[in-house]
C-alpha positions in Angstrom: -31.5 -122.0 -30.5 -34.1 -124.7 -29.7 -33.0 -127.2 -32.4 -32.1 -130.7 -31.2 -31.5 -132.4 -34.5 -31.0 -131.8 -38.2 -34.3 -131.0 -39.9 -34.3 -132.3 -43.5 -37.0 -130.9 -45.7 -37.6 -131.0 -49.4 -36.6 -128.2 -51.7 -39.8 -126.5 -51.0 -39.1 -126.3 -47.3 -36.2 -125.7 -45.0 -33.3 -127.5 -43.5 -31.7 -126.6 -40.1 -28.2 -128.1 -39.5 -27.8 -127.6 -35.8 -24.3 -127.7 -34.4 -23.6 -130.1 -31.6 -22.8 -128.2 -28.5 -19.1 -128.1 -27.6 -17.7 -129.6 -24.5 -17.2 -133.0 -22.8 -20.0 -135.5 -22.7 -22.5 -134.8 -20.0 -23.6 -137.5 -17.6 -25.5 -137.2 -14.3 -22.4 -138.4 -12.5 -20.2 -135.9 -14.3 -22.4 -132.8 -13.7 -20.1 -131.5 -11.0 -17.0 -131.7 -13.3 -18.9 -130.2 -16.2 -20.1 -127.2 -14.1 -16.6 -126.7 -12.7 -15.4 -126.3 -16.3 -18.3 -123.9 -17.0 -17.2 -121.8 -14.0 -13.7 -121.7 -15.3 -15.2 -120.4 -18.5 -17.0 -117.6 -16.6 -20.3 -119.1 -15.6 -21.9 -117.7 -12.4 -25.3 -118.7 -11.2 -27.1 -121.9 -10.2 -28.2 -125.2 -11.6 -31.0 -127.6 -10.5 -31.6 -131.0 -12.2 -34.3 -133.6 -11.6 -34.4 -137.3 -12.6 -37.4 -139.5 -12.0 -39.1 -136.7 -10.1 -36.2 -136.3 -7.6 -33.6 -133.6 -7.4 -30.3 -135.1 -8.3 -28.2 -131.9 -8.6 -28.7 -128.5 -7.0 -25.8 -126.0 -6.5 -24.8 -122.4 -6.9 -21.6 -121.2 -8.6 -19.6 -118.0 -8.6 -20.7 -114.8 -6.9 -24.1 -113.4 -6.3 -22.4 -110.2 -5.2 -18.8 -109.8 -6.2 -18.3 -106.6 -4.2 -19.4 -108.3 -1.0 -17.9 -111.6 -1.9 -21.2 -113.4 -1.5 -21.5 -116.6 -3.4 -24.5 -118.0 -5.3 -26.3 -120.9 -3.8 -29.4 -122.9 -4.6 -31.6 -120.5 -2.6 -30.2 -117.3 -4.2 -32.9 -114.9 -5.5 -32.5 -114.1 -9.2 -34.3 -111.9 -11.7 -36.2 -114.4 -13.9 -36.7 -112.6 -17.2 -39.9 -113.4 -19.1 -40.9 -116.3 -16.9 -43.8 -114.3 -15.5 -45.6 -114.9 -18.9 -46.3 -118.4 -17.6 -47.8 -116.9 -14.4 -50.1 -114.6 -16.4 -51.1 -117.4 -18.7 -52.2 -119.6 -15.7 -53.9 -116.7 -14.1 -56.0 -116.1 -17.2 -56.9 -119.8 -17.4 -57.8 -119.8 -13.7 -60.2 -116.9 -14.3 -61.7 -118.8 -17.2 -62.2 -121.8 -14.9 -64.0 -119.5 -12.4 -66.3 -118.3 -15.1 -65.0 -114.7 -14.9 -63.9 -114.6 -18.5 -63.9 -116.6 -21.8 -60.9 -116.9 -24.1 -63.1 -115.6 -26.9 -63.9 -112.4 -25.1 -63.1 -109.2 -27.0 -60.8 -106.8 -25.1 -63.6 -104.2 -25.4 -65.3 -106.2 -22.6 -62.5 -105.0 -20.2 -61.4 -101.6 -21.7 -63.3 -98.6 -23.0 -62.4 -96.5 -26.0 -60.7 -99.4 -27.8 -59.5 -98.1 -31.2 -61.2 -99.5 -34.3 -58.2 -101.5 -35.5 -58.0 -103.3 -32.2 -61.7 -104.0 -31.5 -61.6 -107.6 -32.8 -58.7 -108.6 -30.6 -59.7 -111.4 -28.2 -58.0 -112.8 -25.1 -56.9 -115.8 -27.1 -55.3 -113.6 -29.7 -53.3 -112.0 -26.9 -52.2 -115.4 -25.5 -51.3 -116.9 -28.9 -49.3 -114.1 -30.4 -52.0 -113.2 -32.8 -53.0 -109.7 -31.5 -50.8 -107.8 -33.8 -49.3 -105.7 -30.9 -45.6 -104.9 -31.2 -43.3 -106.6 -28.7 -43.0 -103.7 -26.2 -44.6 -100.3 -25.4 -41.7 -98.3 -24.1 -41.1 -94.9 -25.6 -37.8 -93.1 -26.4 -38.5 -90.7 -23.6 -38.4 -93.5 -21.0 -35.2 -93.4 -19.1 -35.1 -97.2 -18.8 -37.0 -99.5 -21.1 -37.8 -102.0 -18.3 -37.7 -100.1 -15.0 -39.1 -96.6 -15.7 -42.3 -96.3 -13.8 -45.6 -96.2 -15.6 -49.0 -97.2 -14.3 -51.6 -99.6 -15.8 -53.6 -96.9 -17.5 -50.6 -95.4 -19.2 -49.5 -98.8 -20.4 -52.9 -99.5 -22.0 -53.0 -96.0 -23.5 -49.6 -96.7 -25.2 -50.7 -100.1 -26.4 -53.8 -98.6 -28.0 -51.7 -95.8 -29.6 -49.3 -98.3 -31.2 -49.8 -99.3 -34.8 -50.5 -103.1 -35.1 -48.0 -105.3 -37.0 -50.9 -107.1 -38.7 -54.7 -107.3 -38.4 -55.8 -109.4 -35.3 -55.8 -113.1 -36.0 -53.9 -112.6 -39.4 -50.4 -113.2 -38.3 -48.2 -114.3 -35.4 -45.6 -112.3 -33.5 -44.5 -112.6 -29.8 -45.5 -109.6 -27.8 -44.7 -108.7 -24.2 -47.2 -105.9 -24.6 -50.0 -108.5 -25.2 -49.1 -110.2 -21.9 -49.1 -106.8 -20.2 -52.7 -106.3 -21.4 -53.5 -109.8 -20.1 -52.1 -108.8 -16.7 -54.5 -105.8 -16.7 -57.4 -108.1 -17.6 -56.4 -110.3 -14.6 -56.8 -107.2 -12.4 -60.1 -106.1 -13.9 -61.7 -109.6 -13.9 -60.5 -110.5 -10.4 -60.9 -107.2 -8.7 -57.3 -107.6 -7.2 -53.9 -106.2 -8.1 -51.9 -108.5 -10.3 -49.4 -108.8 -7.5 -52.0 -109.9 -4.9 -53.9 -112.2 -7.3 -50.8 -114.1 -8.4 -49.4 -114.3 -4.8 -52.7 -115.6 -3.3 -53.9 -117.8 -6.2 -50.7 -119.1 -7.8 -47.6 -118.8 -5.6 -49.2 -119.8 -2.2 -51.0 -122.9 -3.5 -47.8 -124.0 -5.3 -45.8 -123.6 -2.1 -43.6 -120.8 -3.5 -42.1 -118.8 -0.8 -39.4 -116.7 -2.6 -41.2 -115.5 -5.7 -42.1 -111.8 -5.8 -41.6 -108.5 -7.7 -39.0 -105.8 -8.3 -38.7 -103.5 -5.3 -39.6 -106.2 -2.8 -37.5 -106.3 0.4 -35.0 -109.1 -0.1 -31.9 -109.4 2.1 -28.7 -108.4 0.3 -27.3 -111.7 1.5 -29.8 -113.6 -0.6 -30.2 -111.6 -3.8 -28.0 -111.8 -6.9 -26.6 -108.7 -8.4 -26.9 -108.5 -12.2 -23.6 -108.2 -14.1 -24.8 -107.4 -17.6 -24.5 -104.9 -20.4 -26.9 -102.5 -18.6 -27.0 -101.2 -15.1 -30.1 -99.7 -13.4 -29.0 -99.1 -9.8 -26.2 -99.5 -7.3 -26.1 -102.4 -6.5 -27.7 -103.5 -9.8 -30.2 -105.9 -8.3 -34.1 -106.2 -8.4 -34.8 -104.9 -4.9 -33.1 -101.6 -5.9 -34.9 -101.2 -9.3 -38.1 -99.7 -7.9 -41.5 -101.5 -8.0 -42.4 -103.4 -11.1 -43.5 -101.0 -13.9 -46.3 -101.7 -16.2 -43.7 -101.5 -18.9 -43.2 -105.2 -18.0 -46.0 -106.2 -15.7 -47.3 -109.6 -16.6 -44.3 -110.5 -18.8 -41.3 -109.7 -16.5 -40.4 -107.7 -13.4 -40.2 -110.6 -11.0 -37.7 -112.6 -8.9 -37.6 -116.2 -7.7 -35.3 -119.1 -6.8 -34.8 -122.4 -8.6 -36.5 -124.4 -5.9 -39.6 -122.1 -6.1 -39.6 -122.5 -9.9 -39.5 -126.3 -9.6 -42.5 -126.0 -7.2 -44.2 -124.0 -9.9 -43.7 -126.7 -12.6 -44.8 -129.4 -10.1 -48.0 -127.6 -9.2 -48.9 -126.9 -12.8 -48.2 -130.5 -14.0 -50.0 -132.0 -11.0 -53.2 -130.0 -11.7 -53.1 -128.0 -8.5 -53.8 -124.7 -10.2 -56.1 -125.4 -13.1 -58.9 -127.6 -14.2 -57.9 -130.7 -16.1 -58.9 -129.1 -19.4 -57.0 -125.9 -18.7 -54.0 -127.8 -17.5 -53.8 -129.7 -20.8 -54.4 -126.4 -22.7 -51.4 -124.8 -20.9 -49.1 -127.8 -21.1 -49.6 -128.3 -24.9 -48.0 -124.9 -25.3 -45.1 -125.5 -22.9 -42.7 -128.1 -24.2 -39.0 -128.2 -25.1 -36.8 -125.4 -23.9 -37.3 -121.8 -22.7 -34.8 -119.0 -22.6 -35.5 -115.8 -20.7 -33.2 -113.0 -20.0 -32.4 -109.3 -20.0 -29.5 -106.9 -20.7 -29.1 -106.6 -16.9 -27.1 -109.8 -16.7 -29.9 -112.3 -15.8 -30.5 -115.3 -18.0 -32.8 -118.3 -17.3 -32.9 -121.5 -19.4 -35.0 -124.5 -18.5 -37.1 -127.4 -19.6 -40.6 -128.0 -18.3 -41.4 -131.6 -17.2 -40.6 -131.7 -13.4 -40.0 -135.5 -13.6 -36.9 -134.9 -15.8 -35.9 -131.3 -15.8 -33.0 -128.8 -15.7 -33.1 -125.2 -14.6 -30.0 -123.1 -15.3 -29.8 -119.5 -14.2 -27.1 -116.8 -14.3 -26.6 -113.3 -13.0 -23.5 -112.6 -15.1 -24.2 -112.8 -18.8 -22.3 -109.7 -19.9 -21.6 -110.3 -23.6 -23.0 -112.0 -26.6 -20.3 -114.6 -26.3 -21.2 -115.5 -22.7 -24.9 -115.7 -23.8 -24.0 -118.1 -26.5 -21.9 -120.3 -24.1 -24.9 -120.1 -21.6 -27.2 -121.4 -24.4 -24.9 -124.1 -25.4 -24.6 -125.3 -21.8 -28.4 -125.3 -21.5 -28.7 -127.3 -24.8 -26.3 -130.0 -23.5 -28.2 -130.2 -20.2 -31.4 -130.6 -22.1 -29.9 -133.4 -24.2 -28.8 -135.1 -20.9 -32.2 -135.0 -19.2 -33.9 -136.1 -22.4 -31.6 -139.1 -22.6 -29.6 -138.1 -25.6 -25.8 -138.2 -26.0 -24.2 -134.8 -26.0 -21.2 -135.6 -28.2 -20.3 -137.9 -31.0 -22.3 -140.9 -32.2 -24.6 -141.1 -35.2 -26.6 -138.1 -36.2 -30.2 -138.2 -35.0 -32.9 -139.1 -37.5 -34.1 -136.0 -39.4 -37.5 -134.5 -38.5 -39.8 -133.4 -41.3 -41.7 -130.2 -41.2 -44.9 -130.3 -43.3 -46.1 -127.3 -45.3 -48.4 -126.7 -48.2 -46.1 -123.8 -49.2 -42.4 -123.4 -49.9 -39.6 -120.9 -49.7 -36.8 -123.0 -51.3 -34.0 -122.4 -48.9 -31.6 -124.4 -46.7 -30.6 -122.9 -43.4 -27.6 -123.6 -41.2 -27.0 -122.5 -37.6 -24.0 -120.3 -37.1 -21.8 -120.1 -33.9 -23.8 -117.0 -32.9 -27.1 -119.0 -33.0 -28.5 -117.0 -35.9 -29.7 -119.1 -38.9 -27.9 -118.3 -42.2 -29.1 -119.3 -45.7 -26.7 -121.9 -47.1 -28.6 -122.7 -50.3 -31.3 -121.1 -52.4 -33.2 -123.4 -54.7 -33.2 -122.3 -58.4 -36.7 -121.1 -59.4 -37.9 -120.9 -55.8 -39.8 -118.1 -54.1 -36.7 -117.2 -52.2 -34.7 -116.7 -55.4 -37.5 -114.7 -57.1 -38.0 -112.4 -54.1 -34.4 -111.7 -53.4 -33.1 -114.0 -50.6 -29.5 -114.9 -51.1 -26.9 -117.4 -49.8 -25.2 -115.9 -46.8 -28.2 -113.9 -45.6 -28.7 -114.1 -41.8 -32.4 -114.4 -40.8 -33.2 -112.1 -37.9 -37.0 -112.2 -37.9 -40.1 -113.2 -39.8 -43.3 -111.1 -39.5 -41.7 -109.3 -36.5 -40.8 -112.5 -34.6 -37.2 -113.3 -33.9 -35.5 -116.5 -35.1 -33.8 -116.7 -31.7 -35.6 -119.6 -30.1 -37.0 -122.2 -32.6 -36.5 -121.4 -36.3 -38.3 -124.5 -37.5 -41.5 -123.8 -35.6 -41.4 -120.1 -36.6 -41.0 -121.0 -40.3 -43.7 -123.6 -40.2 -46.0 -121.0 -38.6 -45.4 -118.2 -41.2 -45.5 -120.7 -44.1 -48.8 -122.2 -43.0 -51.2 -119.8 -44.7 -49.0 -119.1 -47.8 -49.2 -115.3 -47.3 -46.4 -112.8 -47.9 -43.7 -113.0 -45.2 -41.8 -110.0 -44.0 -38.2 -111.0 -43.3 -35.6 -108.9 -41.6 -32.2 -110.2 -42.7 -28.6 -109.1 -42.2 -26.5 -109.0 -45.4 -22.9 -107.7 -45.5 -23.4 -106.2 -42.1 -26.5 -104.3 -43.0 -30.1 -104.8 -41.9 -32.5 -105.3 -44.8 -36.3 -106.0 -45.0 -37.5 -108.3 -47.7 -41.0 -109.6 -48.5 -41.3 -113.1 -49.8 -44.5 -114.8 -51.0 -44.2 -118.6 -50.6 -45.0 -120.8 -53.6 -47.6 -123.5 -53.3 -46.4 -127.1 -53.4 
């Protein structure tokens, strides 16, 4: 969970009491020892750390391929989860810089037969989570939710068939489908395939030599096998998963190495890919931490500023417990590169989240990373509409509380409209609708 410090808010807002990550204090000199302990705890993957713009740590750990006894190293090729969303984002901004589209363009400029409920969706809605599209467009008949092959036209047809979560521009919910539609717009506006456009206009200018797509020919000696809850091939690695499907094109379906991903961050921050205006637009939305992964074993957690950055990747996140340990390690690394102590000491100063509307709850992070209600203020909106102490918050308006609960709550509180919460109570999933009170 991307919470660095306690967040103390008045009774009309929310408090997050984030647990300090477990483990010995992290120092740059002690990274090797810390990672050895992580390996003993089951970590397999690679870590890259920069300080002052220079790489100060880069090493692989454990096995890329257990069956062949091939070890991970810094140049191992991994699946990179949802990291391609950043590639799609930059591609769209490039096309804007080239005058081939505007962020205010309606999707009807690029697609025919847009359903009435989707005709007001703009490119910016798609980019900012305001399109109303659900998160994915797979169907129960798909053999694999990520890897079953569908083409672009089928993907767009499915998106148009899906019922929106909310009217365009009237809510916020992360949607991989929206980024898939943006990938289609990249193809239509550029006249190139998404693969060719990104390779020629993003990866080559950034000096990226090991970034590609599922099904690409990568030597078995270089690619990591995914040891996760799901298996899609034998061996279970991206070159064997078939070419990237439009189930995930634009938001997944790609591979890379940590050095290549560092080159990406350097190119973006140095303005090599976008105009100055578009670079700032992109960077304003990319701060803090990112966590990307899949049920196939690959997880990628990283910060963004190449001058002081960490990139942690694994090919062996097999259980919820290992995912939690992976996240905790990433949080400690983030605290290290940000110059904060990882254990002990005085608590950081509280951050205040401003809102004109209130719920009246206090939240505390659990060991699983899910925020749980620790207090309900008497007479509050939460008490009136049925939230209770002990409720675990799963999502708000369809958006998971997985990454940054403070930011999510601030977003859904901002307009004072009814919020649809998915909660877990006594082991059961419940949907509750809560209308915030004005201050």
